[in-house]
C-alpha positions in Angstrom: -28.0 -21.9 -8.8 -24.3 -20.9 -8.0 -22.2 -20.4 -11.1 -18.5 -21.0 -10.2 -17.0 -23.4 -7.7 -14.1 -21.3 -6.5 -13.8 -20.0 -2.9 -16.6 -17.5 -3.4 -19.2 -19.8 -4.9 -18.4 -22.4 -2.3 -18.7 -19.9 0.5 -22.0 -18.7 -0.8 -23.3 -22.3 -0.9 -22.2 -23.0 2.7 -23.8 -19.8 3.9 -27.1 -20.7 2.1 -26.9 -24.2 3.8 -26.5 -22.5 7.2 -29.9 -20.9 6.6 -31.4 -24.1 5.3 -31.5 -23.1 1.7 -30.5 -25.7 -1.0 -28.1 -24.8 -3.7 -26.3 -26.4 -6.7 -22.8 -25.2 -7.5 -21.7 -25.7 -11.2 -18.0 -25.5 -11.9 -17.0 -25.8 -15.6 -13.5 -27.2 -14.8 -13.1 -30.8 -13.6 -9.8 -29.8 -11.8 -8.6 -26.5 -10.4 -6.4 -24.7 -12.9 -3.5 -22.3 -12.5 -1.2 -21.3 -9.7 -2.0 -20.8 -6.0 -3.1 -17.1 -6.4 -4.5 -15.7 -3.1 -2.5 -16.4 0.0 -4.2 -14.7 3.0 -7.5 -15.0 4.7 -8.4 -11.9 6.7 -10.3 -11.6 10.0 -13.7 -10.7 8.5 -13.6 -13.8 6.2 -12.7 -16.0 9.1 -15.5 -14.6 11.3 -17.9 -15.3 8.4 -16.6 -18.8 8.1 -17.3 -19.3 11.8 -20.8 -18.0 11.3 -21.2 -20.7 8.6 -20.2 -23.3 11.1 -16.8 -24.0 9.6 -13.8 -25.2 11.7 -11.5 -22.3 11.4 -9.0 -23.9 13.8 -8.6 -26.8 11.3 -8.2 -24.3 8.4 -5.6 -22.4 10.3 -3.6 -25.6 10.9 -3.4 -26.1 7.1 -2.0 -22.7 6.6 1.4 -21.1 7.2 2.4 -20.6 10.9 2.5 -16.9 11.8 6.3 -17.1 12.6 6.9 -18.2 8.9 4.6 -15.6 7.3 4.6 -12.4 9.4 7.2 -10.4 7.5 7.6 -8.5 4.2 11.2 -8.1 3.1 12.8 -5.7 0.6 16.1 -7.0 -0.7 18.5 -7.2 -3.6 18.3 -11.0 -3.5 17.2 -13.6 -0.8 20.9 -14.2 -0.1 22.1 -10.6 -0.5 21.6 -7.1 0.9 18.3 -6.4 2.7 17.1 -2.8 2.6 14.4 -3.2 5.2 11.3 -5.1 6.3 7.8 -4.5 7.4 5.4 -6.7 9.5 2.8 -8.5 7.3 -0.6 -7.7 8.7 -1.6 -8.4 12.3 -1.0 -12.0 13.1 0.1 -11.6 16.8 -1.9 -12.6 19.9 -2.5 -8.9 20.6 -4.9 -8.8 17.6 -7.3 -11.0 19.5 -8.4 -7.9 21.4 -10.2 -6.7 18.3 -11.0 -10.0 16.5 -11.2 -13.7 17.5 -9.6 -14.6 14.2 -6.4 -12.8 13.2 -5.3 -13.0 9.6 -3.2 -15.9 8.4 -1.6 -17.1 5.2 -2.9 -20.1 3.3 -2.6 -21.0 -0.4 -5.9 -20.6 -2.3 -6.0 -24.3 -3.4 -5.9 -25.4 0.3 -8.7 -23.0 1.1 -10.8 -24.3 -1.8 -10.2 -27.9 -0.7 -11.3 -27.0 2.8 -14.5 -25.3 1.5 -15.2 -28.1 -1.0 -14.9 -30.7 1.7 -17.4 -28.8 3.9 -19.8 -28.4 1.0 -19.6 -32.1 0.1 -20.7 -33.0 3.6 -23.8 -30.8 3.5 -27.1 -32.4 2.5 -28.3 -29.0 1.2 -25.4 -28.4 -1.2 -24.5 -30.2 -4.5 -21.3 -29.4 -6.4 -21.2 -30.5 -10.1 -17.8 -30.3 -11.7 -17.3 -30.2 -15.5 -20.7 -28.6 -15.8 -21.0 -25.2 -17.5 -23.8 -22.6 -17.3 -25.0 -21.7 -20.8 -28.0 -19.4 -20.4 -31.3 -18.7 -18.6 -34.1 -19.5 -21.0 -37.0 -18.6 -18.8 -37.3 -16.1 -16.0 -40.3 -15.2 -13.8 -40.1 -12.3 -11.5 -39.9 -13.6 -8.0 -40.3 -17.1 -9.4 -38.7 -19.9 -11.3 -35.5 -19.4 -13.3 -34.9 -22.1 -15.9 -31.3 -22.4 -17.0 -29.4 -24.6 -19.4 -26.3 -26.4 -18.3 -23.9 -28.4 -20.4 -21.8 -31.4 -19.4 -18.3 -30.6 -20.8 -17.4 -34.3 -21.0 -20.4 -35.5 -22.9 -21.9 -32.3 -24.4 -25.3 -33.2 -22.9 -27.6 -30.3 -22.2 -29.8 -30.3 -19.1 -32.2 -27.8 -17.4 -32.1 -26.7 -13.9 -34.8 -24.6 -12.1 -33.8 -22.2 -9.3 -35.3 -19.1 -7.7 -32.0 -17.2 -7.6 -28.7 -17.2 -9.6 -25.4 -16.3 -8.1 -22.7 -15.4 -10.6 -19.4 -16.3 -9.0 -17.3 -17.4 -12.0 -14.4 -14.9 -11.6 -12.9 -11.9 -13.2 -13.1 -13.4 -16.7 -16.8 -14.3 -16.0 -18.6 -15.9 -19.0 -21.9 -15.4 -17.4 -21.8 -11.7 -16.5 -22.5 -10.4 -20.0 -25.3 -12.9 -20.4 -27.2 -11.1 -17.6 -26.5 -7.7 -19.2 -24.2 -6.3 -16.5 -21.5 -3.9 -17.7 -18.0 -4.4 -16.3 -16.2 -1.1 -16.4 -13.0 0.7 -15.3 -13.3 2.7 -12.1 -13.0 6.5 -12.4 -9.7 8.0 -11.3 -7.9 4.6 -11.3 -5.6 3.2 -14.0 -7.5 2.1 -17.1 -4.8 -0.2 -18.5 -3.8 -3.7 -17.8 -0.4 -4.4 -16.2 0.9 -7.7 -17.6 2.8 -10.2 -15.3 4.5 -13.5 -15.6 4.3 -15.9 -12.6 6.6 -18.9 -12.1 5.5 -21.6 -9.6 8.3 -23.6 -8.1 8.6 -26.3 -5.5 11.9 -25.1 -3.9 12.8 -25.6 -0.2 13.9 -22.2 0.9 13.7 -22.7 4.6 17.4 -21.9 5.0 16.8 -18.3 4.2 15.0 -15.7 6.3 11.3 -16.0 6.8 8.9 -13.8 4.8 5.5 -14.2 3.2 6.5 -11.6 0.5 9.9 -10.7 -0.8 10.2 -7.6 -3.0 13.5 -7.4 -4.9 14.9 -3.9 -5.4 17.4 -3.2 -8.1 18.0 -2.8 -11.8 15.1 -4.9 -13.0 11.4 -4.7 -13.4 9.3 -5.2 -10.3 9.9 -8.7 -8.9 8.3 -10.5 -6.0 8.4 -13.9 -4.3 5.2 -15.1 -2.6 5.6 -17.8 0.0 2.8 -20.4 0.1 4.9 -23.0 1.9 8.6 -22.4 2.8 9.4 -26.0 2.2 7.8 -26.6 -1.2 5.7 -23.9 -2.8 6.7 -20.4 -4.0 5.6 -18.2 -6.8 7.9 -15.7 -8.5 6.0 -12.7 -10.1 7.5 -10.1 -12.4 5.9 -7.2 -14.3 6.7 -7.5 -18.0 6.7 -5.3 -21.1 5.1 -7.5 -23.8 6.6 -5.4 -26.6 10.1 -5.9 -25.3 9.6 -9.4 -24.0 6.8 -11.3 -25.7 5.3 -14.3 -24.0 7.4 -16.6 -26.1 10.5 -15.3 -24.3 9.6 -17.0 -21.1 10.8 -20.5 -21.7 11.6 -22.7 -18.7 15.3 -21.9 -19.1 14.6 -18.1 -19.2 12.3 -18.3 -16.1 14.9 -20.4 -14.2 17.4 -17.6 -14.7 14.9 -15.1 -13.3 14.2 -17.2 -10.3 17.9 -18.0 -9.7 18.8 -14.2 -9.9 16.1 -13.5 -7.3 17.3 -16.2 -4.9 20.9 -15.2 -5.3 22.2 -18.7 -5.5 21.3 -22.0 -7.2 19.1 -24.3 -5.3 17.3 -27.4 -6.5 13.7 -27.0 -7.6 11.2 -27.9 -10.4 9.2 -25.3 -12.3 5.6 -26.4 -11.9 4.0 -23.9 -14.1 4.5 -20.6 -16.0 1.5 -18.3 -16.2 0.9 -15.0 -18.0 -1.8 -12.7 -16.7 -2.8 -9.1 -16.2 -5.3 -7.1 -14.3 -6.7 -3.6 -13.9 -9.3 -2.1 -11.5 -12.8 -2.8 -12.7 -16.2 -3.3 -11.2 -19.7 -4.2 -12.3 -21.9 -1.2 -12.6 -24.6 -3.0 -10.7 -24.5 -6.1 -8.6 -28.1 -7.2 -9.4 -29.0 -7.7 -13.0 -31.7 -5.4 -14.4 -32.4 -7.8 -17.2 -33.0 -10.7 -14.6 -33.4 -9.4 -11.1 -32.9 -13.0 -9.8 -29.2 -12.9 -10.8 -26.5 -11.4 -8.6 -22.8 -10.9 -9.1 -20.4 -11.9 -6.3 -16.6 -11.8 -5.8 -14.3 -11.3 -8.8 -17.3 -11.5 -11.2 -18.3 -8.1 -9.6 -15.0 -6.5 -9.0 -11.3 -6.8 -9.8 -8.4 -5.1 -8.0 -4.7 -4.8 -8.6 -2.9 -7.6 -6.8 -1.2 -5.1 -4.4 -3.3 -5.6 -1.2 -4.6 -9.2 -1.2 -8.2 -7.9 -1.0 -9.9 -9.8 -3.8 -11.0 -13.2 -2.3 -11.7 -11.6 1.1 -14.0 -8.9 -0.4 -15.9 -11.7 -2.2 -16.4 -13.6 1.0 -18.0 -10.6 2.6 -20.1 -10.1 -0.6 -21.6 -13.5 -0.2 -22.3 -13.0 3.5 -24.1 -9.7 2.8 -26.4 -11.2 0.1 -27.2 -14.5 1.6 -28.8 -13.2 4.9 -30.9 -10.8 2.9 -32.2 -13.7 0.7 -33.0 -15.6 3.8 -34.9 -12.5 5.2 -37.0 -12.2 2.0 -37.7 -16.0 1.9 -38.9 -15.8 5.5 -41.2 -12.9 4.6 -39.7 -10.5 7.2 -38.3 -8.3 4.4 -39.4 -7.1 1.0 -37.7 -8.0 -2.2 -36.4 -4.4 -2.4 -33.9 -5.3 0.5 -31.9 -7.3 -2.1 -31.2 -4.0 -3.9 -29.2 -3.0 -0.9 -26.7 -5.7 -1.6 -25.1 -3.7 -4.4 -25.5 -0.3 -2.8 -23.7 -1.6 0.3 -21.0 -3.8 -1.2 -20.0 -1.9 -4.4 -18.7 1.1 -2.4 -16.5 -1.4 -0.4 -15.1 -2.8 -3.6 -14.4 0.7 -4.9 -12.6 1.6 -1.7 -10.6 -1.5 -1.8 -9.7 -0.9 -5.4 -8.5 2.6 -4.6 -6.3 1.3 -1.8 -4.9 -1.4 -4.0 -4.0 1.2 -6.6 -2.5 3.5 -4.0 -0.4 0.5 -2.8 0.8 -0.1 -6.3 1.8 3.6 -6.8 3.8 3.6 -3.5 5.5 0.4 -4.4 6.4 1.7 -7.8 7.8 4.9 -6.1 10.1 2.7 -4.0 11.3 0.7 -7.0 11.9 3.9 -9.0 14.6 4.9 -6.5 16.8 2.1 -7.6 15.5 1.0 -11.0 18.4 2.6 -12.9 21.1 1.4 -10.6 23.1 -1.8 -10.9 23.7 -4.0 -7.8 27.0 -2.3 -6.8 25.3 1.2 -7.1 22.4 0.0 -4.9 24.8 -1.3 -2.3 26.7 2.1 -2.4 23.4 3.9 -2.0 22.7 2.0 1.2 26.1 2.9 2.5 25.3 6.6 1.9 23.3 7.9 4.9 21.2 10.3 2.8 20.2 7.8 0.0 19.7 5.1 2.6 17.3 7.3 4.5 15.3 7.9 1.3 15.1 4.2 0.6 14.1 3.3 4.1 11.5 6.1 4.2 10.0 4.8 0.9 9.8 1.3 2.5 8.0 2.8 5.6 5.6 4.6 3.2 4.4 1.2 2.1 3.4 0.1 5.6 -0.4 0.5 5.0 -0.1 -1.9 2.1 0.6 -4.7 4.5 -1.7 -3.6 7.3 -5.2 -2.9 6.0 -7.1 -3.8 9.2 -9.6 -1.0 8.8 -10.5 -2.1 5.3 -11.1 -5.6 6.6 -13.3 -4.9 9.6 -13.8 -1.1 9.9 -16.1 -0.2 7.0 -19.6 1.1 7.8 -22.4 0.7 5.3 -24.6 3.7 4.5 -21.9 6.3 5.0 -20.7 8.7 2.3 -17.2 7.6 3.0 -16.9 4.1 4.4 -13.9 5.1 6.5 -12.1 8.4 6.9 -9.1 6.8 8.7 -5.9 5.4 7.1 -6.5 1.7 6.3 -4.0 0.7 9.1 -5.9 2.5 11.8 -8.9 0.7 13.3 -11.2 2.0 16.1 -14.0 -0.3 17.2 -17.5 1.3 16.9 -21.1 0.3 17.4 -22.3 2.6 14.6 -25.2 1.1 12.7 -24.0 -0.4 9.4 -20.7 -1.5 10.9 -19.4 -4.8 12.2 -20.3 -5.3 15.8 -17.2 -4.8 17.9 -15.6 -8.0 19.3 -15.2 -8.6 23.0 -14.3 -11.6 25.2 -16.7 -12.7 27.9 
């Protein structure tokens, strides 16, 4: 039983099917809710999709061409002064020396549609939408798990029997607590939620410079544009202070002014949605339920990071990959049940490492913004005309380079080591060390 029909639940189901294991995915929502969210699929996720038999070339065609999404820009506005830019991850052909699948950008809804289409074609996978997990009412060690499901349209309750339960229902998981798994802040990382407002628009911004991310520097709170499709899909994100600007402030008129100020000129667009959200680094204390050892947490149900790094969905894909092959090994009787305990001991340190890097990215980004946060636009332009202050701003931009080049976090971690990697996250050295990803090579 897979609880949650997002990208992680669907990936888990497809990997199970590859091993000949049947699954039922239950998703409480009939339709996908919210904004595009994640926007990048990294090399490790794509390599795992290939192992699952998915057509990654077709997925890539549905995404953003590398020439449209290979840049991060720091500017006053999209039409105004640009302070500097950085490459966005490694999307060039040279990256194929270390992976057959360089990262590319794709909106999360398109990724989910791709995975759902593949799952729907599998004879071993069923996806039930509008069906909600309620509880497991009977649990036998190494045996049947009897769970209750409710149809949200009719209210009807049914039972389902499974041997394992995958909890993949996201950061706000309804199921996690039902299996007695604590979800806690991570030591040494911020233990407070940073509130944001996101505005999804359908603007055609192709006349401006390319860039998958735009960070706007100046006398405002941190502001960002995320490009999902240059011709029709952008999300504007801004940190907010709920005491100064409560959620009721963000009317469509107010949000339109924010977006227009970031673009720098008026262009036609519709506001598709306005979403308030917040996040802080957290992780499940264990990935396998002690109360019910047949239940495992995967993806955002197991870990949540700050949005600075784009590591959430990709970490979840690798979680699913790690757990599914071990379940297959146990089911084939060439491994003991204790092997399943290694899922958490291997994957949780990866999540902690990714959370630490995401928090470091956030700190460095805030340091850059702090250089100009008290200046108006004319002062910022004057600062860039001054060689000394311009050098400070450009060095602060360069200090953010690892934020947008985390190749070692993506394919360089090694299970079973005290520190998964001792290198900066933008330095990758192929290694055949046990516990690591087998180095890629062309033959």
